[in-house]
The first five atom37 places (N, CA, C, CB, O) and aatype in JSON, in Angstrom:
{
  "aatype": [12, 15, 13, 15, 19, 3, 13, 15, 14, 8, 13, 9, 5, 11, 18, 3, 15, 9, 15, 6, 9, 6, 5, 2, 10, 9, 3, 3, 13, 19, 13, 8, 13, 1, 0, 5, 7, 10, 5, 7, 13, 11, 7, 11, 19, 0, 14, 16, 3, 2, 19, 14, 5, 9, 3, 14, 3, 1, 9, 3, 11, 9, 17, 17, 0, 11, 1, 8, 8, 10, 13, 8, 0, 8, 9, 7, 18, 14, 0, 17, 4, 14, 15, 1, 2, 14, 17, 7, 16, 18, 10, 16, 15, 3, 13, 10, 19, 8, 13, 5, 11, 10, 15, 14, 11, 8, 9, 0, 10, 19, 3, 18, 7, 15, 8, 2, 14, 13, 10, 9, 14, 6, 1, 11, 0, 10, 13, 11, 14],
  "atom_mask": [
    [1, 1, 1, 1, 1],
    [1, 1, 1, 1, 1],
    [1, 1, 1, 1, 1],
    [1, 1, 1, 1, 1],
    [1, 1, 1, 1, 1],
    [1, 1, 1, 1, 1],
    [1, 1, 1, 1, 1],
    [1, 1, 1, 1, 1],
    [1, 1, 1, 1, 1],
    [1, 1, 1, 1, 1],
    [1, 1, 1, 1, 1],
    [1, 1, 1, 1, 1],
    [1, 1, 1, 1, 1],
    [1, 1, 1, 1, 1],
    [1, 1, 1, 1, 1],
    [1, 1, 1, 1, 1],
    [1, 1, 1, 1, 1],
    [1, 1, 1, 1, 1],
    [1, 1, 1, 1, 1],
    [1, 1, 1, 1, 1],
    [1, 1, 1, 1, 1],
    [1, 1, 1, 1, 1],
    [1, 1, 1, 1, 1],
    [1, 1, 1, 1, 1],
    [1, 1, 1, 1, 1],
    [1, 1, 1, 1, 1],
    [1, 1, 1, 1, 1],
    [1, 1, 1, 1, 1],
    [1, 1, 1, 1, 1],
    [1, 1, 1, 1, 1],
    [1, 1, 1, 1, 1],
    [1, 1, 1, 1, 1],
    [1, 1, 1, 1, 1],
    [1, 1, 1, 1, 1],
    [1, 1, 1, 1, 1],
    [1, 1, 1, 1, 1],
    [1, 1, 1, 0, 1],
    [1, 1, 1, 1, 1],
    [1, 1, 1, 1, 1],
    [1, 1, 1, 0, 1],
    [1, 1, 1, 1, 1],
    [1, 1, 1, 1, 1],
    [1, 1, 1, 0, 1],
    [1, 1, 1, 1, 1],
    [1, 1, 1, 1, 1],
    [1, 1, 1, 1, 1],
    [1, 1, 1, 1, 1],
    [1, 1, 1, 1, 1],
    [1, 1, 1, 1, 1],
    [1, 1, 1, 1, 1],
    [1, 1, 1, 1, 1],
    [1, 1, 1, 1, 1],
    [1, 1, 1, 1, 1],
    [1, 1, 1, 1, 1],
    [1, 1, 1, 1, 1],
    [1, 1, 1, 1, 1],
    [1, 1, 1, 1, 1],
    [1, 1, 1, 1, 1],
    [1, 1, 1, 1, 1],
    [1, 1, 1, 1, 1],
    [1, 1, 1, 1, 1],
    [1, 1, 1, 1, 1],
    [1, 1, 1, 1, 1],
    [1, 1, 1, 1, 1],
    [1, 1, 1, 1, 1],
    [1, 1, 1, 1, 1],
    [1, 1, 1, 1, 1],
    [1, 1, 1, 1, 1],
    [1, 1, 1, 1, 1],
    [1, 1, 1, 1, 1],
    [1, 1, 1, 1, 1],
    [1, 1, 1, 1, 1],
    [1, 1, 1, 1, 1],
    [1, 1, 1, 1, 1],
    [1, 1, 1, 1, 1],
    [1, 1, 1, 0, 1],
    [1, 1, 1, 1, 1],
    [1, 1, 1, 1, 1],
    [1, 1, 1, 1, 1],
    [1, 1, 1, 1, 1],
    [1, 1, 1, 1, 1],
    [1, 1, 1, 1, 1],
    [1, 1, 1, 1, 1],
    [1, 1, 1, 1, 1],
    [1, 1, 1, 1, 1],
    [1, 1, 1, 1, 1],
    [1, 1, 1, 1, 1],
    [1, 1, 1, 0, 1],
    [1, 1, 1, 1, 1],
    [1, 1, 1, 1, 1],
    [1, 1, 1, 1, 1],
    [1, 1, 1, 1, 1],
    [1, 1, 1, 1, 1],
    [1, 1, 1, 1, 1],
    [1, 1, 1, 1, 1],
    [1, 1, 1, 1, 1],
    [1, 1, 1, 1, 1],
    [1, 1, 1, 1, 1],
    [1, 1, 1, 1, 1],
    [1, 1, 1, 1, 1],
    [1, 1, 1, 1, 1],
    [1, 1, 1, 1, 1],
    [1, 1, 1, 1, 1],
    [1, 1, 1, 1, 1],
    [1, 1, 1, 1, 1],
    [1, 1, 1, 1, 1],
    [1, 1, 1, 1, 1],
    [1, 1, 1, 1, 1],
    [1, 1, 1, 1, 1],
    [1, 1, 1, 1, 1],
    [1, 1, 1, 1, 1],
    [1, 1, 1, 1, 1],
    [1, 1, 1, 0, 1],
    [1, 1, 1, 1, 1],
    [1, 1, 1, 1, 1],
    [1, 1, 1, 1, 1],
    [1, 1, 1, 1, 1],
    [1, 1, 1, 1, 1],
    [1, 1, 1, 1, 1],
    [1, 1, 1, 1, 1],
    [1, 1, 1, 1, 1],
    [1, 1, 1, 1, 1],
    [1, 1, 1, 1, 1],
    [1, 1, 1, 1, 1],
    [1, 1, 1, 1, 1],
    [1, 1, 1, 1, 1],
    [1, 1, 1, 1, 1],
    [1, 1, 1, 1, 1],
    [1, 1, 1, 1, 1]
  ],
  "atom_positions": [
    [[72.69, -23.39, 56.9], [73.47, -24.08, 55.91], [74.73, -24.64, 56.59], [73.84, -23.14, 54.73], [75.38, -23.93, 57.36]],
    [[75.05, -25.87, 56.31], [76.17, -26.53, 56.97], [77.32, -26.74, 55.99], [75.73, -27.87, 57.58], [77.14, -27.3, 54.91]],
    [[78.5, -26.29, 56.39], [79.71, -26.45, 55.58], [80.68, -27.34, 56.35], [80.36, -25.06, 55.24], [80.78, -27.25, 57.57]],
    [[81.4, -28.21, 55.62], [82.33, -29.1, 56.31], [83.71, -29.09, 55.66], [81.78, -30.53, 56.33], [83.87, -28.84, 54.46]],
    [[84.7, -29.37, 56.5], [86.1, -29.39, 56.08], [86.73, -30.69, 56.54], [86.89, -28.17, 56.64], [86.6, -31.08, 57.7]],
    [[87.41, -31.36, 55.63], [88.2, -32.54, 55.96], [89.67, -32.2, 55.71], [87.76, -33.79, 55.13], [89.99, -31.15, 55.16]],
    [[90.54, -33.11, 56.14], [91.98, -32.9, 56.02], [92.63, -34.19, 55.55], [92.59, -32.43, 57.38], [92.37, -35.26, 56.11]],
    [[93.47, -34.09, 54.53], [94.19, -35.28, 54.08], [95.3, -35.58, 55.09], [94.78, -35.08, 52.64], [95.76, -34.68, 55.79]],
    [[95.74, -36.84, 55.18], [96.87, -37.16, 56.06], [98.11, -36.32, 55.73], [97.21, -38.65, 55.96], [98.83, -35.89, 56.64]],
    [[98.36, -36.08, 54.45], [99.49, -35.25, 54.03], [99.37, -33.85, 54.62], [99.59, -35.18, 52.49], [100.34, -33.29, 55.12]],
    [[98.17, -33.28, 54.55], [97.97, -31.93, 55.08], [98.19, -31.91, 56.59], [96.56, -31.42, 54.75], [98.81, -30.98, 57.11]],
    [[97.71, -32.91, 57.29], [97.88, -32.96, 58.75], [99.36, -32.97, 59.11], [97.17, -34.2, 59.34], [99.77, -32.3, 60.05]],
    [[100.17, -33.73, 58.37], [101.62, -33.74, 58.61], [102.22, -32.36, 58.39], [102.31, -34.76, 57.7], [103.04, -31.9, 59.18]],
    [[101.82, -31.69, 57.3], [102.32, -30.34, 57.03], [101.92, -29.39, 58.15], [101.79, -29.82, 55.66], [102.74, -28.63, 58.65]],
    [[100.64, -29.44, 58.53], [100.1, -28.56, 59.56], [100.89, -28.71, 60.86], [98.61, -28.85, 59.8], [101.22, -27.72, 61.51]],
    [[101.18, -29.93, 61.22], [101.91, -30.19, 62.47], [103.35, -29.68, 62.44], [101.92, -31.69, 62.77], [103.97, -29.53, 63.48]],
    [[103.88, -29.4, 61.24], [105.28, -28.98, 61.13], [105.46, -27.47, 60.94], [105.92, -29.71, 59.97], [106.59, -27.0, 60.84]],
    [[104.37, -26.72, 60.89], [104.48, -25.27, 60.66], [104.29, -24.5, 61.96], [103.45, -24.81, 59.61], [103.91, -25.06, 62.98]],
    [[104.56, -23.2, 61.9], [104.49, -22.36, 63.09], [103.06, -22.19, 63.59], [105.11, -21.0, 62.8], [102.09, -22.38, 62.84]],
    [[102.94, -21.81, 64.83], [101.62, -21.56, 65.42], [100.92, -20.41, 64.7], [101.76, -21.25, 66.92], [99.7, -20.44, 64.55]],
    [[101.67, -19.42, 64.27], [101.08, -18.29, 63.53], [100.43, -18.8, 62.24], [102.16, -17.21, 63.2], [99.3, -18.43, 61.93]],
    [[101.14, -19.65, 61.49], [100.6, -20.21, 60.26], [99.39, -21.08, 60.55], [101.68, -21.02, 59.52], [98.39, -21.03, 59.83]],
    [[99.47, -21.89, 61.6], [98.33, -22.72, 61.98], [97.1, -21.87, 62.29], [98.69, -23.6, 63.2], [95.99, -22.2, 61.89]],
    [[97.31, -20.76, 63.0], [96.18, -19.89, 63.34], [95.55, -19.28, 62.1], [96.65, -18.77, 64.29], [94.33, -19.14, 62.03]],
    [[96.36, -18.91, 61.12], [95.83, -18.34, 59.88], [95.05, -19.4, 59.09], [96.97, -17.77, 59.02], [94.0, -19.09, 58.52]],
    [[95.55, -20.61, 59.06], [94.81, -21.7, 58.41], [93.52, -21.96, 59.17], [95.67, -22.99, 58.33], [92.47, -22.17, 58.56]],
    [[93.59, -21.96, 60.49], [92.39, -22.15, 61.31], [91.35, -21.08, 61.0], [92.75, -22.13, 62.81], [90.15, -21.37, 60.94]],
    [[91.79, -19.83, 60.8], [90.85, -18.75, 60.43], [90.12, -19.09, 59.14], [91.6, -17.41, 60.28], [88.91, -18.88, 59.04]],
    [[90.84, -19.63, 58.16], [90.21, -20.03, 56.9], [89.2, -21.15, 57.15], [91.28, -20.49, 55.88], [88.09, -21.11, 56.62]],
    [[89.58, -22.14, 57.94], [88.69, -23.26, 58.23], [87.43, -22.77, 58.94], [89.41, -24.33, 59.08], [86.32, -23.15, 58.57]],
    [[87.6, -21.93, 59.96], [86.43, -21.42, 60.69], [85.53, -20.61, 59.77], [86.89, -20.56, 61.88], [84.3, -20.71, 59.84]],
    [[86.14, -19.8, 58.91], [85.34, -19.01, 57.97], [84.54, -19.94, 57.06], [86.26, -18.08, 57.13], [83.34, -19.74, 56.87]],
    [[85.2, -20.95, 56.5], [84.49, -21.87, 55.6], [83.36, -22.57, 56.33], [85.46, -22.91, 55.0], [82.25, -22.67, 55.8]],
    [[83.62, -23.05, 57.52], [82.56, -23.74, 58.27], [81.37, -22.84, 58.56], [83.12, -24.29, 59.58], [80.23, -23.31, 58.64]],
    [[81.62, -21.55, 58.73], [80.55, -20.6, 59.05], [79.8, -20.12, 57.8], [81.12, -19.41, 59.78], [78.57, -19.97, 57.84]],
    [[80.52, -19.88, 56.69], [79.83, -19.31, 55.53], [80.38, -19.73, 54.18], [79.89, -17.85, 55.62], [80.13, -19.06, 53.18]],
    [[81.11, -20.82, 54.13], [81.65, -21.27, 52.86], [82.77, -20.35, 52.4], [0.0, 0.0, 0.0], [83.4, -19.68, 53.2]],
    [[83.0, -20.34, 51.12], [84.09, -19.52, 50.56], [83.68, -18.06, 50.41], [84.52, -20.08, 49.22], [84.54, -17.19, 50.27]],
    [[82.39, -17.8, 50.44], [81.88, -16.44, 50.24], [82.4, -15.48, 51.3], [80.35, -16.45, 50.27], [82.26, -15.73, 52.5]],
    [[83.01, -14.41, 50.86], [83.42, -13.36, 51.77], [84.76, -13.56, 52.45], [0.0, 0.0, 0.0], [85.15, -12.74, 53.29]],
    [[85.49, -14.63, 52.13], [86.81, -14.79, 52.74], [87.71, -13.68, 52.22], [87.42, -16.2, 52.42], [87.69, -13.37, 51.03]],
    [[88.5, -13.07, 53.11], [89.29, -11.89, 52.7], [90.47, -12.23, 51.8], [89.8, -11.18, 53.92], [90.95, -11.37, 51.06]],
    [[90.95, -13.47, 51.85], [92.05, -13.88, 50.98], [91.55, -14.34, 49.63], [0.0, 0.0, 0.0], [90.42, -14.81, 49.49]],
    [[92.4, -14.19, 48.63], [92.05, -14.64, 47.29], [91.85, -16.15, 47.3], [93.16, -14.25, 46.27], [92.68, -16.9, 47.81]],
    [[90.74, -16.59, 46.72], [90.43, -18.0, 46.55], [90.26, -18.22, 45.05], [89.13, -18.44, 47.35], [89.49, -17.52, 44.4]],
    [[90.99, -19.2, 44.51], [90.96, -19.39, 43.06], [91.13, -20.86, 42.69], [92.06, -18.55, 42.39], [91.74, -21.63, 43.43]],
    [[90.57, -21.24, 41.53], [90.84, -22.6, 41.04], [92.31, -22.71, 40.64], [89.91, -22.95, 39.84], [92.92, -21.73, 40.2]],
    [[92.86, -23.88, 40.8], [94.27, -24.1, 40.53], [94.54, -24.39, 39.05], [94.78, -25.26, 41.38], [95.69, -24.57, 38.66]],
    [[93.5, -24.42, 38.24], [93.69, -24.71, 36.82], [94.08, -23.48, 35.99], [92.43, -25.31, 36.26], [94.15, -23.56, 34.77]],
    [[94.32, -22.36, 36.64], [94.76, -21.16, 35.93], [96.29, -21.18, 35.85], [94.25, -19.85, 36.65], [96.98, -20.5, 36.61]],
    [[96.79, -21.97, 34.93], [98.24, -22.2, 34.8], [98.81, -21.23, 33.75], [98.53, -23.71, 34.4], [98.22, -21.07, 32.68]],
    [[99.93, -20.59, 34.04], [100.51, -19.64, 33.07], [100.77, -20.28, 31.71], [101.81, -19.07, 33.62], [101.14, -21.45, 31.61]],
    [[100.58, -19.49, 30.67], [100.78, -19.95, 29.29], [102.19, -20.47, 29.06], [100.49, -18.82, 28.32], [102.39, -21.37, 28.24]],
    [[103.18, -19.92, 29.76], [104.58, -20.3, 29.51], [105.0, -21.59, 30.2], [105.49, -19.19, 29.96], [106.1, -22.09, 29.96]],
    [[104.15, -22.15, 31.06], [104.49, -23.38, 31.78], [104.56, -24.54, 30.79], [103.45, -23.68, 32.91], [103.58, -24.8, 30.09]],
    [[105.69, -25.25, 30.71], [105.82, -26.35, 29.74], [104.88, -27.52, 30.04], [107.24, -26.85, 29.72], [104.58, -28.32, 29.14]],
    [[104.42, -27.64, 31.27], [103.5, -28.73, 31.64], [102.07, -28.23, 31.83], [103.98, -29.41, 32.93], [101.27, -28.84, 32.53]],
    [[101.77, -27.12, 31.18], [100.48, -26.45, 31.38], [99.27, -27.38, 31.18], [100.37, -25.27, 30.43], [98.39, -27.43, 32.04]],
    [[99.22, -28.09, 30.09], [98.06, -28.95, 29.77], [97.89, -30.02, 30.84], [98.23, -29.61, 28.38], [96.77, -30.26, 31.29]],
    [[98.98, -30.66, 31.24], [98.91, -31.71, 32.26], [98.45, -31.13, 33.61], [100.27, -32.4, 32.42], [97.66, -31.75, 34.32]],
    [[98.97, -29.96, 33.96], [98.6, -29.34, 35.24], [97.13, -28.93, 35.25], [99.48, -28.11, 35.51], [96.44, -29.1, 36.26]],
    [[96.64, -28.4, 34.14], [95.23, -28.03, 34.06], [94.36, -29.27, 34.22], [94.92, -27.32, 32.71], [93.4, -29.27, 34.98]],
    [[94.72, -30.33, 33.5], [93.96, -31.58, 33.58], [93.94, -32.09, 35.03], [94.56, -32.66, 32.64], [92.88, -32.45, 35.54]],
    [[95.09, -32.12, 35.68], [95.21, -32.61, 37.05], [94.35, -31.78, 38.02], [96.68, -32.58, 37.5], [93.62, -32.32, 38.84]],
    [[94.45, -30.46, 37.9], [93.71, -29.56, 38.78], [92.2, -29.73, 38.59], [94.11, -28.11, 38.51], [91.45, -29.76, 39.57]],
    [[91.76, -29.83, 37.36], [90.33, -30.0, 37.1], [89.84, -31.38, 37.57], [90.03, -29.82, 35.59], [88.78, -31.5, 38.18]],
    [[90.61, -32.4, 37.28], [90.21, -33.77, 37.63], [90.03, -33.93, 39.14], [91.24, -34.79, 37.12], [89.16, -34.68, 39.59]],
    [[90.85, -33.23, 39.91], [90.81, -33.37, 41.37], [90.19, -32.17, 42.08], [92.2, -33.59, 41.89], [90.27, -32.04, 43.3]],
    [[89.56, -31.28, 41.29], [88.81, -30.14, 41.86], [89.7, -29.31, 42.8], [87.56, -30.63, 42.61], [89.3, -28.97, 43.92]],
    [[90.9, -28.99, 42.32], [91.87, -28.28, 43.16], [91.68, -26.76, 43.11], [93.29, -28.64, 42.73], [91.5, -26.17, 42.05]],
    [[91.72, -26.18, 44.3], [91.64, -24.73, 44.49], [92.72, -24.35, 45.48], [90.22, -24.29, 44.98], [93.36, -25.21, 46.09]],
    [[92.93, -23.06, 45.65], [93.86, -22.58, 46.67], [93.34, -21.27, 47.23], [95.3, -22.41, 46.09], [92.61, -20.53, 46.58]],
    [[93.75, -21.0, 48.47], [93.34, -19.77, 49.16], [94.56, -19.15, 49.83], [92.22, -20.04, 50.2], [95.31, -19.83, 50.53]],
    [[94.74, -17.87, 49.62], [95.8, -17.12, 50.3], [95.37, -16.95, 51.76], [96.07, -15.72, 49.6], [94.22, -16.6, 52.03]],
    [[96.29, -17.19, 52.68], [95.9, -17.18, 54.1], [96.49, -16.04, 54.91], [96.29, -18.47, 54.72], [96.19, -15.92, 56.1]],
    [[97.32, -15.21, 54.3], [97.83, -14.04, 55.03], [99.18, -14.2, 55.68], [0.0, 0.0, 0.0], [99.54, -13.42, 56.56]],
    [[99.94, -15.22, 55.27], [101.26, -15.39, 55.85], [102.33, -15.07, 54.82], [101.44, -16.82, 56.4], [102.18, -15.52, 53.68]],
    [[103.35, -14.35, 55.11], [103.64, -13.73, 56.4], [102.85, -12.45, 56.66], [105.11, -13.44, 56.5], [102.83, -11.95, 57.78]],
    [[102.2, -11.92, 55.62], [101.37, -10.72, 55.8], [100.36, -10.64, 54.66], [102.26, -9.42, 55.85], [100.57, -11.2, 53.58]],
    [[99.28, -9.95, 54.91], [98.3, -9.69, 53.86], [98.81, -8.57, 52.96], [96.91, -9.31, 54.46], [99.43, -7.62, 53.44]],
    [[98.56, -8.69, 51.66], [98.94, -7.67, 50.68], [97.71, -7.33, 49.85], [100.13, -8.17, 49.77], [96.88, -8.2, 49.59]],
    [[97.6, -6.08, 49.43], [96.46, -5.74, 48.57], [96.58, -6.44, 47.22], [96.37, -4.21, 48.37], [97.68, -6.76, 46.77]],
    [[95.46, -6.67, 46.59], [95.45, -7.29, 45.27], [96.13, -6.39, 44.25], [94.02, -7.6, 44.83], [95.99, -5.17, 44.3]],
    [[96.86, -6.99, 43.32], [97.45, -6.22, 42.22], [96.41, -5.96, 41.13], [98.67, -6.96, 41.62], [96.61, -5.1, 40.27]],
    [[95.32, -6.7, 41.19], [94.22, -6.5, 40.25], [93.41, -5.3, 40.72], [93.32, -7.79, 40.14], [92.9, -5.31, 41.84]],
    [[93.27, -4.25, 39.91], [92.56, -3.05, 40.36], [91.1, -3.3, 40.7], [92.64, -1.99, 39.29], [90.49, -2.51, 41.43]],
    [[90.52, -4.4, 40.2], [89.13, -4.73, 40.51], [89.03, -5.79, 41.61], [88.41, -5.21, 39.26], [87.93, -6.17, 42.01]],
    [[90.16, -6.27, 42.08], [90.17, -7.31, 43.1], [89.77, -6.76, 44.47], [0.0, 0.0, 0.0], [90.32, -5.76, 44.93]],
    [[88.83, -7.41, 45.09], [88.38, -7.01, 46.44], [88.97, -7.93, 47.5], [86.85, -7.01, 46.53], [88.54, -7.9, 48.65]],
    [[89.92, -8.74, 47.12], [90.53, -9.72, 48.0], [91.96, -9.3, 48.34], [90.52, -11.13, 47.35], [92.51, -8.37, 47.75]],
    [[92.54, -10.0, 49.32], [93.93, -9.81, 49.7], [94.73, -11.02, 49.25], [94.08, -9.58, 51.24], [94.17, -12.1, 49.04]],
    [[96.03, -10.85, 49.09], [96.9, -11.96, 48.72], [97.99, -12.11, 49.78], [97.53, -11.75, 47.31], [98.12, -11.28, 50.68]],
    [[98.77, -13.17, 49.65], [99.9, -13.39, 50.56], [100.88, -14.35, 49.88], [99.42, -13.97, 51.93], [100.57, -14.92, 48.84]],
    [[102.03, -14.5, 50.49], [103.05, -15.38, 49.92], [102.71, -16.86, 50.1], [104.39, -15.09, 50.54], [103.18, -17.7, 49.34]],
    [[101.9, -17.19, 51.12], [101.59, -18.59, 51.38], [100.1, -18.85, 51.2], [102.03, -18.99, 52.8], [99.26, -17.97, 51.39]],
    [[99.82, -20.09, 50.83], [98.43, -20.46, 50.58], [98.17, -21.9, 50.97], [98.06, -20.24, 49.12], [99.09, -22.72, 51.11]],
    [[96.9, -22.19, 51.14], [96.46, -23.53, 51.44], [95.79, -24.09, 50.18], [95.48, -23.56, 52.68], [95.01, -23.4, 49.53]],
    [[96.11, -25.33, 49.86], [95.51, -26.01, 48.71], [94.38, -26.89, 49.22], [96.58, -26.85, 47.91], [94.5, -27.53, 50.26]],
    [[93.28, -26.91, 48.47], [92.17, -27.75, 48.87], [91.44, -28.32, 47.67], [91.2, -26.97, 49.75], [91.52, -27.79, 46.56]],
    [[90.72, -29.4, 47.92], [89.84, -29.98, 46.93], [88.43, -29.51, 47.26], [89.93, -31.56, 46.89], [87.98, -29.63, 48.4]],
    [[87.76, -28.97, 46.28], [86.37, -28.54, 46.46], [85.5, -29.73, 46.08], [86.02, -27.25, 45.58], [85.18, -29.95, 44.91]],
    [[85.11, -30.5, 47.09], [84.36, -31.73, 46.87], [82.9, -31.45, 46.54], [84.46, -32.63, 48.1], [82.25, -32.24, 45.86]],
    [[82.39, -30.34, 47.03], [81.05, -29.83, 46.71], [81.04, -28.37, 47.16], [79.89, -30.69, 47.42], [82.0, -27.93, 47.81]],
    [[79.99, -27.62, 46.85], [79.97, -26.22, 47.32], [80.01, -26.1, 48.85], [78.74, -25.53, 46.79], [80.35, -25.04, 49.38]],
    [[79.67, -27.17, 49.55], [79.61, -27.14, 51.02], [80.66, -28.01, 51.69], [78.26, -27.56, 51.48], [80.66, -28.14, 52.91]],
    [[81.56, -28.59, 50.9], [82.52, -29.54, 51.48], [83.87, -29.4, 50.77], [82.0, -31.0, 51.36], [83.97, -29.56, 49.56]],
    [[84.91, -29.09, 51.56], [86.27, -29.03, 51.03], [87.17, -29.94, 51.86], [86.8, -27.57, 51.04], [86.83, -30.33, 52.98]],
    [[88.32, -30.27, 51.29], [89.34, -31.03, 52.01], [90.67, -30.33, 51.8], [89.4, -32.53, 51.51], [91.13, -30.17, 50.67]],
    [[91.3, -29.91, 52.89], [92.62, -29.29, 52.79], [93.64, -30.39, 52.5], [92.98, -28.52, 54.11], [93.65, -31.43, 53.16]],
    [[94.5, -30.13, 51.5], [95.42, -31.18, 51.07], [96.89, -30.78, 51.1], [95.06, -31.6, 49.69], [97.76, -31.65, 51.15]],
    [[97.19, -29.48, 51.06], [98.6, -29.07, 51.06], [98.7, -27.62, 51.48], [99.24, -29.29, 49.67], [97.71, -26.89, 51.53]],
    [[99.91, -27.21, 51.79], [100.19, -25.85, 52.22], [101.58, -25.5, 51.74], [100.07, -25.69, 53.76], [102.5, -26.31, 51.83]],
    [[101.75, -24.29, 51.23], [103.08, -23.9, 50.8], [103.13, -22.5, 50.22], [0.0, 0.0, 0.0], [102.15, -21.76, 50.26]],
    [[104.28, -22.18, 49.69], [104.55, -20.87, 49.12], [103.87, -20.72, 47.77], [106.05, -20.65, 48.98], [103.69, -21.69, 47.04]],
    [[103.5, -19.5, 47.46], [102.92, -19.2, 46.15], [104.01, -19.17, 45.08], [102.17, -17.86, 46.18], [103.73, -19.36, 43.89]],
    [[105.25, -18.94, 45.51], [106.35, -18.87, 44.57], [107.52, -19.7, 45.08], [106.77, -17.41, 44.34], [108.24, -19.22, 45.96]],
    [[107.74, -20.89, 44.59], [107.1, -21.45, 43.42], [105.74, -22.07, 43.76], [108.0, -22.49, 42.77], [105.53, -22.59, 44.85]],
    [[104.84, -21.99, 42.81], [103.5, -22.54, 42.97], [103.55, -24.01, 42.57], [102.45, -21.75, 42.13], [103.73, -24.33, 41.39]],
    [[103.38, -24.89, 43.53], [103.42, -26.32, 43.26], [102.02, -26.91, 43.43], [104.43, -27.04, 44.19], [101.39, -26.71, 44.46]],
    [[101.55, -27.62, 42.43], [100.24, -28.25, 42.49], [100.36, -29.51, 43.34], [99.7, -28.59, 41.06], [101.32, -30.27, 43.19]],
    [[99.4, -29.75, 44.24], [99.46, -30.94, 45.09], [99.58, -32.24, 44.28], [98.23, -31.02, 45.97], [98.92, -32.42, 43.25]],
    [[100.44, -33.11, 44.76], [100.65, -34.41, 44.13], [99.61, -35.42, 44.63], [102.09, -34.93, 44.42], [98.86, -35.14, 45.57]],
    [[99.57, -36.57, 44.0], [98.61, -37.61, 44.36], [98.65, -37.96, 45.85], [98.87, -38.87, 43.54], [97.61, -38.13, 46.48]],
    [[99.86, -38.05, 46.42], [100.0, -38.43, 47.84], [99.34, -37.43, 48.78], [101.47, -38.56, 48.21], [99.01, -37.78, 49.92]],
    [[99.14, -36.18, 48.32], [98.55, -35.15, 49.16], [97.03, -35.18, 49.15], [99.03, -33.81, 48.71], [96.39, -34.65, 50.06]],
    [[96.44, -35.78, 48.14], [94.99, -35.69, 47.94], [94.19, -36.39, 49.03], [94.62, -36.27, 46.61], [94.65, -37.34, 49.66]],
    [[92.98, -35.89, 49.24], [92.05, -36.46, 50.21], [91.37, -37.67, 49.58], [91.0, -35.4, 50.67], [90.89, -37.62, 48.45]],
    [[91.34, -38.74, 50.33], [90.68, -39.96, 49.85], [89.59, -40.33, 50.84], [91.7, -41.14, 49.66], [89.87, -40.9, 51.89]],
    [[88.34, -40.01, 50.51], [87.24, -40.29, 51.45], [87.03, -41.78, 51.7], [85.94, -39.69, 50.94], [86.15, -42.16, 52.46]]
  ]
}
C-alpha cells in the first residue's frame, strides 16, 4: 500500500523557520504516514472540526475544517504527554502539525503551531494541487 505526503508552500516556509528538533519530529510523522498511513501513530490525530461549544466562531470553523478536510497531529514537541482521556491510547504535546486529508492514502501538511491557542489554518496555508 502506498501513502503520499505533499507540502503547501506555507508549510515549507514554516518548516524552514523552526528548530531541527521540531523538524525531526515532523519528519517522524511524515515517515510514519508514508510507511503505514495514520494507523498506529503514537501522537493524537484528530479532525479539526471538533470546535469547543464556547467558541463564538464555532459554526464557521467547523464548516471551514470540513470543507478543507483539515486534521491535526500532535508531534511530541516539546515533549510527549500521556492522554488525559482514560481510554486514549495516544500521546499529546503542545505543538501539532495541521494537514489536509486528501484521501485515506494522501495528506498535505499545511501548517504547524501551538495547540494553545489552537488556530485553524487559513486559506493561504492550504495545499493547492
